[in-house]
C-alpha positions in Angstrom: 27.8 -121.3 -82.7 25.0 -119.8 -80.7 21.3 -119.7 -81.7 18.7 -117.3 -80.6 15.0 -118.1 -80.9 12.3 -115.5 -80.9 8.6 -116.2 -80.4 6.1 -113.8 -81.9 2.4 -113.9 -81.0 0.1 -112.7 -83.7 -3.2 -111.3 -82.4 -4.5 -109.8 -85.7 -5.4 -111.3 -89.0 -5.8 -109.3 -92.2 -7.5 -110.7 -95.2 -6.2 -109.5 -98.5 -9.2 -108.7 -100.7 -9.0 -108.8 -104.5 -9.2 -105.3 -106.0 -12.7 -105.2 -107.4 -14.5 -102.8 -109.7 -17.9 -102.6 -111.3 -18.8 -102.0 -115.0 -22.3 -100.9 -115.8 -23.9 -101.1 -119.2 -26.6 -98.5 -119.1 -29.5 -98.7 -121.6 -31.9 -95.9 -122.3 -35.6 -96.7 -122.8 -35.0 -96.7 -126.6 -32.2 -99.2 -126.3 -29.2 -96.9 -126.7 -26.1 -97.3 -124.6 -24.9 -94.4 -122.4 -21.1 -94.2 -122.6 -18.4 -92.1 -120.8 -16.1 -90.2 -123.2 -12.7 -88.9 -122.7 -9.7 -87.7 -124.7 -6.6 -90.0 -124.6 -3.5 -89.2 -126.7 -5.5 -86.6 -128.6 -8.2 -89.2 -129.6 -11.7 -89.6 -128.5 -12.3 -92.7 -126.4 -15.5 -94.1 -125.0 -16.2 -96.9 -122.5 -18.9 -98.2 -120.2 -19.2 -96.7 -116.7 -16.6 -98.1 -114.3 -15.9 -97.6 -110.6 -13.7 -99.2 -108.0 -15.6 -101.0 -105.2 -14.7 -99.4 -101.9 -13.7 -101.7 -98.9 -17.0 -101.1 -97.1 -19.3 -101.6 -100.2 -20.8 -104.5 -102.0 -20.6 -104.3 -105.8 -24.3 -103.4 -106.1 -23.8 -100.5 -103.7 -21.0 -99.2 -106.0 -23.3 -99.4 -109.0 -26.0 -97.4 -107.2 -23.4 -94.8 -106.1 -21.9 -94.6 -109.6 -25.2 -94.0 -111.3 -26.3 -91.4 -108.7 -23.0 -89.5 -109.0 -23.5 -89.3 -112.8 -27.1 -88.1 -112.4 -28.7 -91.2 -114.0 -31.9 -92.7 -112.9 -32.9 -96.3 -113.7 -35.8 -98.7 -113.5 -33.8 -101.9 -112.8 -30.3 -103.3 -112.4 -29.3 -106.8 -113.3 -26.0 -108.6 -112.7 -24.3 -110.3 -115.7 -21.5 -111.8 -113.5 -17.8 -111.3 -113.2 -15.0 -110.7 -115.7 -11.4 -111.4 -114.8 -9.0 -109.2 -116.7 -5.7 -110.7 -117.9 -3.6 -107.8 -116.7 -3.9 -104.6 -114.8 -4.6 -103.4 -111.3 -8.2 -104.8 -111.1 -8.6 -108.5 -110.2 -12.3 -108.7 -111.0 -15.0 -106.6 -112.7 -18.6 -107.2 -111.6 -20.7 -106.5 -114.7 -24.2 -105.0 -114.4 -26.9 -103.8 -116.8 -29.0 -100.8 -115.8 -32.2 -100.7 -117.8 -34.6 -97.8 -118.6 -31.9 -95.3 -117.7 -32.6 -91.5 -118.0 -30.3 -88.6 -117.5 -31.8 -86.2 -114.9 -29.0 -83.6 -115.3 -27.6 -81.4 -118.0 -24.5 -83.5 -118.1 -24.0 -84.9 -121.6 -23.0 -88.5 -122.4 -22.3 -90.3 -125.7 -25.3 -92.3 -126.6 -25.1 -95.0 -129.3 -27.1 -97.9 -130.5 -25.7 -101.4 -130.7 -24.6 -101.0 -134.4 -22.6 -97.8 -133.6 -21.1 -99.3 -130.5 -19.8 -102.2 -132.6 -18.4 -99.7 -135.1 -16.7 -97.8 -132.3 -15.1 -101.1 -131.2 -14.0 -101.9 -134.8 -12.3 -98.5 -135.4 -10.6 -98.4 -132.0 -12.6 -95.7 -130.3 -13.8 -98.1 -127.5 -11.2 -97.9 -124.7 -11.1 -101.2 -122.8 -10.8 -104.9 -123.6 -13.0 -105.6 -120.5 -15.7 -103.4 -122.0 -15.7 -105.7 -125.0 -15.9 -108.7 -122.8 -18.8 -107.2 -120.9 -20.7 -106.5 -124.2 -20.2 -110.1 -125.3 -21.5 -111.3 -121.9 -24.5 -109.0 -122.4 -25.2 -110.3 -125.9 -25.1 -113.9 -124.9 
């Protein structure tokens, strides 16, 4: 039996990055939450703002871009830390809170106080489990 040996030289290394996203809890000056709304399976669903972190961005850059794209201005942004989903295509959500947020466009958002947000979660209008985890992180 004859054996052939092949030598391969590698001159490039690629680091596999986790798929990251940001989730932003946006609070108006009166303490109400801005929420994105959409229709899924003929039902209204709401959730906190979310966006995938691009390869060239840091999570805070994504937050700034997300808020700017939606026409929201803010006084401050604070990090709450990461959330690691149990399943799905995202490996880690970086959770932020944007305070003193105002809408500078005519675009409309769902705005709710904490009591109504909890009711939305109770009746199944709130879309994601990660959003519930983010709210718990915020309330602690």
